[in-house]
C-alpha positions as CSV (number, residue, x, y, z in Angstrom):
1,Y,8.9,-126.0,270.7
2,E,10.9,-127.3,267.7
3,C,10.6,-124.3,265.4
4,E,14.3,-124.2,264.6
5,N,13.7,-122.1,261.5
6,L,11.8,-119.4,263.4
7,Y,13.9,-116.2,263.5
8,E,11.4,-113.5,264.3
9,I,7.9,-113.2,265.8
10,N,5.9,-110.2,264.6
11,V,2.6,-108.8,266.0
12,E,0.4,-106.1,264.5
13,E,0.6,-102.9,266.6
14,D,-3.1,-102.8,267.2
15,N,-3.2,-106.3,268.7
16,Q,-4.9,-106.1,272.1
17,Y,-3.1,-108.9,273.8
18,Y,0.4,-109.4,272.3
19,S,3.3,-107.4,271.2
20,S,6.7,-107.9,269.6
21,E,10.0,-106.4,270.7
22,D,12.9,-107.0,268.4
23,G,11.2,-110.1,267.1
24,V,10.4,-111.6,270.6
25,L,6.8,-112.3,271.7
26,F,5.4,-110.6,274.8
27,N,2.1,-110.4,276.6
28,K,0.9,-106.8,276.6
29,K,-1.1,-106.9,279.8
30,D,1.4,-108.2,282.3
31,H,4.8,-107.6,280.5
32,T,5.5,-111.3,280.2
33,L,8.1,-112.6,277.8
34,I,6.3,-115.5,276.1
35,A,8.7,-116.8,273.4
36,Y,12.1,-116.1,272.0
37,P,12.6,-117.4,268.4
38,T,14.4,-120.7,268.5
39,G,16.3,-120.1,265.2
40,R,17.7,-116.7,266.0
41,T,21.5,-116.6,265.4
42,A,22.4,-114.0,268.1
43,K,24.8,-115.3,270.8
44,S,23.3,-112.9,273.5
45,Y,20.0,-111.4,274.4
46,N,18.9,-108.6,276.8
47,V,15.5,-109.1,278.4
48,P,13.9,-105.6,278.2
49,E,13.7,-103.5,281.3
50,G,10.2,-103.6,282.7
51,T,9.6,-107.3,281.9
52,K,8.0,-108.9,285.0
53,T,7.7,-112.5,284.0
54,I,9.6,-115.0,281.8
55,A,7.0,-117.6,280.8
56,S,7.4,-121.4,280.9
57,C,9.4,-122.7,277.9
58,A,10.1,-119.1,276.7
59,F,13.7,-120.0,275.6
60,W,13.1,-123.6,274.8
61,N,16.0,-125.1,272.9
62,C,17.4,-121.7,272.0
63,T,20.8,-123.3,271.7
64,N,22.5,-120.4,269.9
65,L,22.4,-118.2,273.0
66,E,25.5,-118.0,275.2
67,T,24.6,-115.0,277.4
68,I,21.2,-113.7,278.7
69,Y,20.9,-110.5,280.6
70,I,17.9,-110.5,283.1
71,P,17.0,-107.1,284.6
72,N,15.9,-106.4,288.1
73,S,12.3,-106.0,287.1
74,V,11.8,-109.7,286.5
75,E,9.8,-111.2,289.4
76,S,9.0,-114.6,288.1
77,I,10.4,-117.3,285.8
78,G,8.3,-120.2,284.6
79,E,9.0,-123.9,284.6
80,D,11.5,-125.0,281.9
81,A,11.9,-121.4,280.7
82,F,15.5,-122.2,279.7
83,F,15.1,-125.9,278.8
84,G,17.9,-127.0,276.4
85,V,19.8,-123.8,276.7
86,E,23.0,-125.5,277.9
87,G,26.1,-123.5,278.8
88,V,24.4,-120.1,278.9
89,T,25.6,-117.5,281.3
90,F,23.0,-115.3,283.0
91,M,23.9,-111.7,283.6
92,V,22.0,-110.7,286.7
93,Q,21.9,-107.8,289.2
94,E,23.0,-108.4,292.8
95,G,20.1,-109.5,295.0
96,S,17.6,-109.7,292.2
97,Y,15.1,-112.5,291.6
98,A,17.1,-113.7,288.7
99,H,20.2,-113.8,290.9
100,T,18.4,-116.0,293.4
101,Y,16.9,-118.2,290.6
102,A,20.4,-118.9,289.1
103,K,22.0,-119.6,292.4
104,E,19.3,-122.0,293.6
105,R,19.5,-124.0,290.4
106,D,23.3,-124.0,290.2
107,M,23.2,-122.1,286.9
108,K,26.2,-120.2,285.5
109,Y,25.8,-116.5,286.2
110,E,27.7,-113.3,286.5
111,V,26.6,-110.2,288.5
112,S,26.3,-107.2,286.1
113,A,24.2,-104.1,286.1
114,A,24.6,-103.4,282.4
115,P,23.1,-105.2,279.4
116,V,25.4,-107.1,277.0
117,A,26.2,-106.3,273.4
118,V,24.0,-108.3,271.0
119,V,25.6,-109.4,267.7
120,E,24.0,-111.6,265.1
121,E,26.3,-114.5,264.2
122,T,27.7,-114.8,260.7
123,P,26.8,-118.3,259.4
124,D,29.4,-120.9,259.1
125,E,29.9,-123.2,256.2
126,G,27.1,-125.5,257.4
127,T,24.5,-122.8,257.1
128,P,22.1,-123.2,254.1
129,E,23.1,-120.8,251.3
130,A,20.7,-118.5,249.4
131,W,20.6,-118.7,245.7
132,D,23.3,-120.0,243.4
133,G,26.1,-120.2,246.0
134,N,25.8,-116.6,247.2
135,Y,26.3,-116.4,250.9
136,Q,23.6,-114.9,253.1
137,P,23.4,-114.5,256.9
138,A,19.7,-115.5,256.8
139,K,17.5,-118.3,255.5
140,I,14.9,-118.1,252.7
141,I,11.5,-118.4,254.2
142,D,9.3,-117.8,251.1
143,I,9.7,-118.1,247.4
144,E,7.5,-116.5,244.7
145,V,7.8,-117.0,240.9
146,G,7.1,-114.4,238.2
147,E,7.6,-114.6,234.5
148,G,11.3,-115.6,234.3
149,H,12.2,-114.2,237.7
150,Y,12.4,-115.8,241.2
151,V,12.0,-113.9,244.4
152,G,13.0,-115.0,247.9
153,L,12.1,-113.5,251.2
154,L,14.8,-113.9,253.8
155,S,14.3,-114.3,257.5
156,D,16.0,-111.0,258.2
157,G,13.3,-109.1,256.2
158,T,15.3,-108.5,253.1
159,V,14.6,-109.9,249.6
160,V,16.7,-111.5,246.9
161,V,15.8,-111.8,243.2
162,Y,17.2,-114.1,240.5
163,G,16.7,-113.4,236.8
164,G,14.1,-111.3,235.1
165,G,16.3,-108.5,233.7
166,W,15.8,-106.2,236.7
167,D,17.0,-102.6,236.1
168,G,20.3,-101.9,238.0
169,Y,20.7,-105.4,239.3
170,P,22.8,-108.4,238.2
171,E,21.3,-111.8,237.6
172,Y,21.3,-112.4,241.4
173,D,21.2,-109.7,244.1
174,Q,19.5,-108.3,247.1
175,L,16.4,-106.4,245.9
176,G,17.4,-102.7,246.3
177,D,17.0,-101.2,249.8
178,W,14.0,-103.4,250.7
179,T,14.0,-104.0,254.5
180,D,11.5,-105.1,257.2
181,I,9.6,-107.2,254.5
182,V,7.1,-109.7,255.9
183,A,5.5,-110.9,252.7
184,I,6.2,-111.0,248.9
185,D,4.5,-111.9,245.7
186,A,5.5,-111.8,242.0
187,G,3.4,-110.7,239.0
188,Y,4.2,-111.1,235.3
189,S,7.2,-108.7,235.4
190,Y,7.1,-107.1,238.8
191,T,7.5,-107.9,242.5
192,V,5.6,-106.5,245.4
193,G,6.6,-106.6,249.0
194,L,4.6,-105.9,252.3
195,K,6.6,-104.1,255.0
196,K,6.1,-104.7,258.7
197,D,4.6,-101.2,259.1
198,G,1.7,-102.1,256.6
199,T,3.1,-100.2,253.6
200,V,4.0,-101.7,250.2
201,V,7.0,-101.6,248.0
202,V,7.0,-102.4,244.2
203,A,9.9,-103.2,241.8
204,I,9.3,-103.6,238.1
205,E,11.4,-104.4,235.1
206,T,13.3,-101.7,233.1
207,D,10.3,-100.5,231.1
208,P,7.7,-99.2,233.6
209,D,5.0,-98.1,231.1
210,P,2.8,-101.2,231.0
211,L,2.9,-101.4,234.8
212,A,2.7,-97.7,235.7
213,E,-0.5,-98.1,237.7
214,V,0.9,-101.1,239.7
215,Q,3.4,-98.6,241.2
216,E,0.5,-96.8,242.9
217,A,0.5,-99.7,245.4
218,A,3.5,-98.0,247.0
219,Q,1.1,-95.3,248.4
220,W,-1.0,-97.8,250.3
221,T,-1.0,-98.0,254.1
222,E,-2.6,-100.3,256.8
223,I,-2.1,-103.3,254.6
224,K,-1.9,-106.8,256.1
225,A,-1.8,-109.0,253.0
226,I,-0.9,-108.7,249.3
227,S,-1.5,-110.7,246.2
228,A,-0.1,-110.2,242.7
229,G,-2.0,-110.9,239.5
230,N,-0.6,-110.8,236.0
231,D,-0.6,-107.0,235.7
232,H,-2.6,-106.0,238.8
233,V,-1.8,-106.0,242.6
234,V,-4.3,-106.4,245.4
235,G,-4.0,-105.4,249.1
236,L,-6.1,-106.6,252.1
237,K,-6.4,-103.8,254.6
238,K,-6.4,-104.3,258.4
239,D,-10.1,-103.3,258.5
240,G,-11.2,-106.1,256.1
241,T,-11.6,-103.9,253.1
242,V,-9.6,-104.4,249.8
243,V,-7.7,-102.1,247.5
244,A,-6.4,-102.9,244.0
245,T,-4.5,-101.2,241.2
246,G,-3.1,-102.0,237.8
247,E,-4.6,-103.4,234.6
248,N,-8.4,-103.5,234.9
249,G,-9.6,-104.7,231.5
250,K,-11.7,-107.5,233.1
251,G,-12.8,-105.5,236.1
252,Q,-10.3,-107.3,238.4
253,C,-9.6,-104.1,240.3
254,D,-13.3,-103.4,241.1
255,V,-13.1,-104.4,244.8
256,S,-13.8,-101.0,246.5
257,D,-17.1,-102.2,248.0
258,W,-15.7,-105.4,249.6
259,T,-15.9,-105.7,253.4
260,D,-15.2,-108.3,256.1
261,V,-12.5,-110.0,253.9
262,V,-10.0,-112.2,255.7
263,S,-7.8,-113.3,252.8
264,I,-7.3,-112.6,249.1
265,A,-6.1,-114.5,246.0
266,T,-5.4,-113.5,242.4
267,G,-5.0,-115.0,239.0
268,Y,-4.2,-113.7,235.5
269,T,-7.2,-111.3,235.4
270,F,-9.2,-111.9,238.5
271,T,-9.3,-111.1,242.2
272,A,-11.0,-113.2,244.9
273,G,-11.7,-112.5,248.5
274,L,-12.6,-114.9,251.3
275,K,-15.1,-113.3,253.7
276,A,-15.3,-113.9,257.5
277,D,-18.5,-115.9,257.0
278,G,-16.9,-118.4,254.7
279,T,-18.3,-117.1,251.4
280,V,-16.2,-115.8,248.5
281,V,-16.4,-112.6,246.5
282,F,-15.0,-112.3,243.0
283,A,-14.0,-109.6,240.4
284,G,-12.6,-110.1,236.9
285,G,-12.9,-112.9,234.5
286,H,-11.1,-115.4,232.2
287,H,-8.1,-113.7,230.7
288,K,-8.9,-114.8,227.1
289,R,-12.3,-116.3,226.6
290,E,-15.4,-114.1,226.9
291,D,-17.7,-117.1,226.3
292,V,-16.6,-118.9,229.5
293,R,-18.6,-118.3,232.7
294,F,-15.8,-117.8,235.1
295,P,-15.8,-118.6,237.9
296,N,-18.2,-121.5,238.0
297,N,-21.0,-121.3,240.7
298,I,-18.9,-119.2,243.1
299,E,-22.0,-117.8,244.7
300,E,-22.8,-121.2,246.0
301,W,-19.5,-121.6,247.9
302,T,-19.9,-121.7,251.7
303,E,-17.9,-122.7,254.7
304,V,-14.6,-122.0,252.9
305,E,-11.6,-121.5,255.1
306,A,-8.8,-120.8,252.5
307,I,-8.6,-119.8,248.8
308,F,-5.8,-120.3,246.3
309,G,-5.6,-118.6,242.9
310,E,-3.4,-118.8,239.8
311,G,-3.9,-118.3,236.1
312,D,-7.6,-118.9,235.3
313,M,-8.1,-121.1,238.3
314,L,-9.5,-120.5,241.8
315,I,-9.7,-123.3,244.4
316,G,-11.4,-123.1,247.7
317,K,-10.6,-125.3,250.7
318,K,-13.7,-126.0,252.9
319,V,-13.8,-126.4,256.7
320,D,-14.6,-130.1,256.3
321,G,-11.5,-130.7,254.1
322,S,-13.3,-130.8,250.8
323,I,-12.6,-128.5,247.9
324,V,-14.5,-126.4,245.5
325,V,-13.1,-125.5,242.1
326,S,-13.9,-122.5,239.8
327,A,-13.4,-124.3,236.4
328,R,-15.5,-126.9,234.7
329,E,-13.0,-129.7,234.8
330,N,-13.0,-133.4,235.8
331,P,-13.4,-133.5,239.7
332,E,-11.1,-136.5,239.8
333,R,-8.2,-134.2,238.8
334,F,-8.5,-132.5,242.2
335,S,-9.3,-135.5,244.5
336,H,-5.8,-135.6,245.9
337,L,-6.3,-132.2,247.4
338,E,-9.2,-133.4,249.5
339,G,-8.7,-134.0,253.2
340,K,-7.8,-131.9,256.3
341,D,-4.1,-132.8,256.1
342,I,-3.7,-130.5,253.1
343,E,-2.5,-127.1,254.3
344,Y,-1.6,-125.3,251.0
345,I,-2.4,-125.7,247.3
346,A,-0.1,-124.7,244.5
347,I,-1.6,-124.2,241.0
348,C,0.2,-124.3,237.7
349,A,-2.6,-125.8,235.5
350,P,-2.8,-128.6,234.7
351,I,-0.5,-129.4,237.6
352,Y,-2.0,-129.1,241.1
353,I,0.1,-129.8,244.2
354,G,-1.0,-130.1,247.8
355,L,1.3,-129.4,250.7
356,K,0.5,-131.8,253.6
357,K,0.9,-131.1,257.3
358,D,3.7,-133.7,257.5
359,G,5.8,-131.7,255.0
360,T,5.3,-134.0,252.0
361,L,3.4,-133.3,248.8
362,S,0.5,-134.7,246.8
363,L,0.3,-134.5,243.0
364,N,-2.5,-135.2,240.5
365,D,-2.1,-137.9,237.9
366,G,-1.9,-137.1,234.2
367,M,0.4,-136.9,231.2
368,F,1.5,-133.4,232.2
369,T,2.6,-134.4,235.7
370,K,4.6,-137.5,235.0
371,N,7.9,-135.5,234.7
372,H,7.2,-134.0,238.1
373,S,6.7,-137.2,240.0
374,E,10.0,-136.6,241.9
375,V,8.3,-134.1,244.1
376,L,6.5,-136.9,245.8
377,E,9.9,-137.8,247.3
378,W,10.4,-134.4,248.8
379,T,10.2,-134.1,252.6
380,D,10.3,-131.3,255.2
381,I,8.6,-128.8,252.9
C-alpha cells in the first residue's frame, strides 16, 4: 500500500488472470479494477467503461488524484477503495451505483456523463531530477553501467544515457526514440532495451563493426528478459527457451537447446540460465584463462532461486538463503551474502554487495572495499 514510486503496472498479454490498461491492474475474469499505481502523477483518471468492480484499497493513498470518473457499469466498490485520497471529486452519472456511493458517504461529486481529460503533471522543484541537473517528468527506476557509460530506465518507459561517446547524442540525453521500455542492460560499449511488446532495441557506439551481430537482437520477439555480456546479448523467451547473439568465441551463445529457463545472467564471456527445477545451465568460459575450470561444480547446484553474473563470476542464491559461487575463492569472502534477507547481489570483483530487504546494503571485507565503506550508510535502496 505504500508503493509511492510505483508509476505503472504491466502484465503480459497472455496472462490468464490479470490485465493492464494504461498501467492500471485489472482482473480479467470479472472486470475488476484491482490497483491504481500510487506514484502516478496524473491529476485525473477515468475508470474504463465496462469495469464492474473497484476492489478494496484500489486507490489507496493515490494522493495526486483530484478527479476520478466512474462509469455507469460499476456495480460494486470495495472497502477503503479510496483510502487517503482526500479532496478528490468523483464524476458520476445520475442514478448510478457510484452516484449513490458518493452521496451516502458524503463524498464530493459532480454529475457528468463524459470522462475527464487526463494530463500527466509536470514535476515541481521538489521532484527528484534525472542525471546531472537535467529535468525529467519521471523518476529513474533502474540503472545499468557499461564501459564508461551509464544508462537509466525512467518510469515513463524512456531511457537516458550519460557518457560513452554515443553517436548523435551529447554527453547526456534521452536515448533516441526508445519508448515503452520495461528493462535495460549495458554491455561493454552497447545498450539493450526490452520493450513492453516483447521486442528488443539495441544502441551501440559510433563504430558498429565489432558488435554487428549484437544488433541482430533487434529482430527478436516474445522476449520477457534480457541480459548483456561483454560483447554478446541474451534473451529469455516467454516459452522458457533462450536466444543469444554476438561474440561467441567461448561458446557463450550456444544456448539453443535450453528449455524451462526462468531467469538468465551473463558475464564477460558466459551465459547462465536458472531452470524451473532450481538447477543451472551454463555456456561459455573464463574470458582469459583456458586452464581454469569455469564455472566450478555448477552441475551440483540445486534448489537455486536466483542467479547473478558479472565478469568471470556467477553466484547462485538458494531457497534456504545460502549461496553457491562459481569461482575457487575463499568462502568467507561471500559470507555476508548469506541469509534470506538478501534480495539482490551486485558483483564487481573483488567487491560483492548484497541488497537487503530493508533497503540497506552489506559489503565484504578486504583491502579493495575499504574505500567503499560509505555504502553501508545508504538507506532506502
